[in-house]
N, C-alpha and C positions, 0 to 999 in steps of 0.2 A: 504494500500500500504506500502510495506517495505521501510525503509530509503534509501537503495541502489537503489530501483526502482525510488523513488522520485529524487534522485541525477542523475540517468541515464536520466530520463525524462527532468530535468532542464538543464543538460549539453547538451543533444541532441537539445533542443529548442535553446539554446544559440549558439551552434556551427552552426546551420542553419542560425541564424540571422547574424553571422559573416562570413557566406559562407566558412566554413572550413570543411574538412573531419576529421575523427577520427585520422588519422595518423598525420595531421597537428596540431591537438590539443595536441597529445602526444609529438610531437617535440617541440612545443611552451612551453610546461610545463616541458620539460627536463626529461620525463619518457618514458619508452618503451611502444610500442603499446600493448604488452602483459600485462604489469602492468595496463595500462589504462582500458583494457578490463576486467581484474580481478576486478578492482574497480567498474566498471559499473555493473558487475554481482554479486557484493556483496561478492566476494571471498576474498577481501582484503579491509580493512578500511584504508583510506589514513592517513599517518602521518601528523603532523603539517606542515612540509616542503613541502610535496607533495600536501596537500590541498592548501597551499599558492601559489604554482606554478600553480595549476589548476585555482585558482582564477585569477591569472595574465594572464594565457593563454586565459581564457574565458572573460577577461576584466570585472571581477566582483570585488566588494569591498572585501578587506581581511576579512575572516571569513564567506564568503558566502557558501562555500562547507560545513562547519560544521553547518551553519544555516539550510541548506537544510536537512542534515542528522538528525538534531534535530527537523525537522517538520516545519521549517520556510521557508522563500523564499530568493533566492539570490538577491543581489543588484548590478545592473550594475554600472560601474564607472560614467556613465553619470547621472544616478539617484542619486548617492551619491553626485556628484558635484552640482546638482540642489538642493539637501537638504541642503548642506553647504551654498549655496548662499541664500536660503530661510530662514535658521535658524535665529531667532532673535539674534542680537548681543547686548550685554549690552551697555547702553548709556555711553559715555565717562565720564560723570560727576557723575554717580550714586554711585560707590564705593568711599570711602575715597581715597585721592591721594596716601597715603602710602600703601594702600591695593590693588591698581589696579594691575591686571595681565597684562603682556605684550601681544601684539597681537600674538606673537609666542607661548606663553604659552596657550592662548585661542585656537589657531589653533591645538596645540598638544592635548589639552583636548577634543576638538570637534572630532578629528580623533579617539581618544581612545574610546569615547562614541559611535561613529558611528560603529566602528568595533565590540564592545561589543553588541550593539543593533542588528546588523545584525546577529551575532552569536546566540543571544538569541531570535531572531525573534520579537523584540519589534516594536510596531507601531511608526510612526514618532512623535506622541504626547508623547508617553512614553519616547522616546529618547530625545526629547526636555526637558522634565521634569528632566530626569537624568542629562542632561547637565547643566540645571539651578541650580540644587542642588549641583552638583560637583563644579561648578564655585563659588557659594556662600561659600562653605566649604573651598575652596582654598583661597578665599579672606579673610575669617575670620582667617585662619592660617597665612597668610601673615601679616595681621594687628597685630596679637599677636606677631609675630616675630619682627615687627617694634617697638612694645612697650616693647620688651624684657620680655614678660610674660613667666613664666616657662611653659613648655609643660604640657598639661593635662595628668594625669596618671590615669589609672583605679584604683578605690578604692578596697581594699581587703575586702572580706566578714568577715574575722577574725579580731577580735580586738587584739591589741597588749597587751600582758600580762606582 
């Protein structure tokens, strides 16, 4: 099945769930009915802004249109919310106090990981592992900043002459 056929099928399934017709989808996304039809037929690949507008119109998580085009599956906003609530949060006492990330920073990180995971078609387990690794990396960087450690720089392969 071609990517545009998968996208058409996924969008059709979702619009039926939402009890919308194609003109309502186009209007909600702020695109013309003709442009939407061209996307569905594979005559036009949606730009980032158009894909994001379609995600919003279909109540999908951002990145879902591109995930479908890449062979993955869309993620509904309800499914995304359930994943956020089910995702393990770090214990408050685990990182050193100076390295702890704020809840806002953790929420932003979680959102970024979820959008990227949806776009790449990662499983929930893979997304959770990506979140865990990114959180640890940020906590290490924060701790280094607190200690005034110089930033790590890549070493050159050439030796100084």
